[in-house]
N, C-alpha and C positions, 0 to 999 in steps of 0.2 A: 744777506742771511733772505729769509721766505719771509712776504708779507700777507702771507694763509694768516687767520684768526689766530688759530693753535701751532705757527710754529715753535721751533725749538730751537737753543743753543747748542748745538754741534759739537762744541768742543770737549764735552759732560759726558761721559757715558752714563748711556741710560741705565734703568734696573732691568736683573734679570726674571726671567719669568719664574716663578718660583716651583719646585716638584708641588704636582700634584695634593700630597700630604701638609701642605701649609697653603692650600686651598679650602675654603668654606663656600659652601652654595646658601644662599636668599633671596627671597622676594625683593624688588622695589616696581613702584610703579611708571609706566610710561604714559609720556601721552600719544594715542590716536594720531596720526596725521589729523589734519582739521581744515575741512571748508571756506573757514572766514577765523578771524583775528578769536583763541579762545577768549572767554570773560570768565573772572570770580568773583565773586559775589562776597563780601565779608560783613555784610550782613544781611537782616532781611532783605530780599530787593522787592521793586515793586510789583503790583499782585497781576499776575498774568507773565510775570520774566522769574525764569528758572536760575535758579541757585549758580550755575554755569551751563556752559553751550559747549561742553568737550566733551571726551569721555579719554577714560584710561583704560591699560591693561596693565596686567603686571606678568612681569619677566623674571624668570632666573636669572640669578648673574653669580658668574664667578669674582671673589673677593680676595684679593690676598693681602697677608699679612703683612704691613709697613714695616715692623720691628729691625727684620734683615735687611733689609734695602734703606735704612732712616740716614748712613752716612750720601746714598745717593741720589736721594729723591734732591728734585730742587725748584722751588718755588717760582722758577723761569718757566721752566720746562714741563714739569707734571700738572703743576699750580700748586702743589702745597708743601707743605714740609710740617715734621713733628718735630718740637724744643720742646726737651726740658727749662720749666721754669716758673718755680717756687713764687708763691702771690703771700703779701702780708697782710694780705683779707681773710677777718675771719668767718666775718658773717655776706654771704651773697644776696641775701635777701637786704641787704642792708643800703638803699638808693646813696648813702653820705659814704659812708665805707668803698662802693664802687667806683664813688664820682670820683672820692677826693684820694683816695689809695690805689685802685685797679688801676683807673685810666692812665694814669702817666708810669707806670709798669706795662702796660699793655704799647700803648705810644713806643717807649721806649724800645720794646723789642720785636713791634713789625718796624722800624728806625731798620734795625739788623738787620731781622730778615728781607727786608724787601733792600739793605743797601741804599735807605733814603735817606732824605737830610731832616723830613719835617714830615711829622705826623697829625693830624687831626680825629679823635675819637668822636664821633657823630651820634653811636646810638648801641643799648644792648638789649639785652634778651634775655629771659632768664624761662627754661623749659623744663615740666616736673613731665614726667612719666607716670599717668596712673593702669595699673596693669587692668583694669577693665575694660579699655578701653581700647578698640582700636586705630592704626594709623589713619588721623585722617586728614582734611583739606588743609588750606594755609589758612593761617590765624588761628583755629580752632583753642577754645581757651578750657583750662581742665580748673576742678573748683579752686577759688584761690586768687583767681586772675592769671596764671599763668599760662604762658602757652604748652600746648601738647605737641611733641615728635611731630613732623612730616615725612611721609613715606613717600610722597612723589618726587620724583625726580627733577631739579629746576637748578637753576642759578637766580640768585637775586637782583642780579644788575642787567642789562641789553647794553645796545652801542648806546641809542640816545638816555635812556635814564643814566647813566653808569654819566655821560658827559652833563646832566643838568645836576646830577651830586656834587660837582666840582662847584659852580657855582651856590648853591644852596652852602654847603660849609664856608666855604672862603668870607661870600657878602661881598667882596670890591670886585668890581670890573676891570680894572688896574691890577691885581693882584692874580685875578684867574688868570689875564692878557700875558703874566710874565711864568706862567707853568708851560714848561715844557716837553712833561711828561707827566702823569699822576695812575697810582692805582688805588683798588676800594677791596680790603681783605677783609674777612672773617676769620678773628680769633675763637677759638671754640674750647672750652676746657669744663671737667665735671665740678662739679661745686660740692660733692660729697666725701667722705672718708674711704671710699671703696669704693671698688673699680669698678665702670663701666662694662655691665655681663649681660643687662640687656638694651636693643631701641639703640644698638651705636650709629655712628655717622658713616656711610661709606662716603668715599669720594674718588669721582670718575676724573682718569687722568688724562688732562689734557689735550697731550698729544693724539689720543684716538677718538678725540667730538672732531670731527669737521662740520662747519658753520651749517651746514644744509639742515643737520640735526636739530640745530636750537633752533625756537620758536618763540617768536614775540605775541605775550599775553596778558591781557590786563589783570590788577588785583582792585577791586574796587570797593571801596570804603563809603563811609557816609557823608567823607571831607573832601577826598582827592581819592585820584585814581594812580595807581600805583602797575609800574610796566618790570615784569621782569621775562628773563627766556625758562621755558617749559621746551621737556627734551623728548625727540620721539627714539624708539629703539633702536640700535642694533649690535649685531652680535661679534664686530671688533670694540666695541665701549673694553677698556681695561679699569678696573673698581678695585681699590683698597680701603684698608679697615684700618684699626687698630686695637687690639687684643687687649682686653682688660685695661684700658688707659685709665691713667689715673689721676688723679688732680694735681700732681706738680709737673703734667704736661699739656703743654698747647697746640692743639692741631691749627696750625694756621693754613690756609686758603685763601686763593684769588677768587674774586668778583667781579673784579674789571680788571682792565689796565689799559693804557691811553695808546699805547708802544705796538705796534703789528707784528713784531718778529719777536714776540715770547707770546706768555701762555696766556690766556685775555680772559678766559670766559673757564671755572670747574664746578659742572655739575654735580649733583650728592643732593642724599637722601637717607632720612631714617631706616633702619633694617630690625626683622628681629630675629636675635643670632637667634642658629636654631641648635646652636648644644648651651644657652643658658640654664643654668641652676635652676629647680623647681625651686620658689620660692626667693628667687635674686630681689634684691632689693631693687626699684625702679630710680632706672636713669634722671638725675637732674644733672640742668648744666645751664654756663651764662655763656652766651654768642658774645663777640661787640665788631661792631663795623668799625673798619678805620682805612679814612681817605692820607693813603702818605705820598708827597712829594720826593722827586729826584731833581734836583735840581744842583747838583754838584760844585757849578759856576758862580750858585749865591755865594756871595760874600760873606 
């Protein structure tokens, strides 16, 4: 098999390019190729220090409809799958319900989709879109404390930060040493009764993103520094989205994989749907991050 970061299993036939009438066009924000490591402060930076040292460019992209290809998309090839996944959670703003009910649901779903044996849910984030706000930088908060949508093309983990996450989740050097393969998934769902018509999520086919398009970047918080990939533009990037995504559906996508012969990183971004009806309810969603371990030989 290929050892490229975005290699694919060749036994599965990839989805065909849809006809033009199934494409929409929208804008996302790409990183301009930087001269130094991009840095974004998620708090007021020290005096004289810019909030970010990099620039972005808006690019119009073609977006393909996931639904006609849903049976042929593969997590380990394109980097994402859409799954039917009803939930027992009534209120996603209730942290107790999310932790006690949703986390086990998501762990089971993650194992099923990834073909893994164990799953550790370690984080979740509720996002609320306000109609008056534009797509902002990472970590922007709307009133009430929920995060806003992010319109910058990115992947939440890098080679280095993905590997660090294993140690942070397991907290046991012996258990960490026994893991032969692990991956980090995000599982994304609408949390309202109505479909997602505004600022849906765009997902970039991992097979279309060569490693040189991924730029390691810092997100600086008051108490720590995170590391993500920002992405530079390439005309060959293939983008997908789920029209009118419903509450009973979950979009599962790869943020990191320690294996090198599968999809490893799946860039994504929110976008303004060009055909969103006037007055459509703003998008509200929950994303859960989950570390899954592929240890089939474990007794």
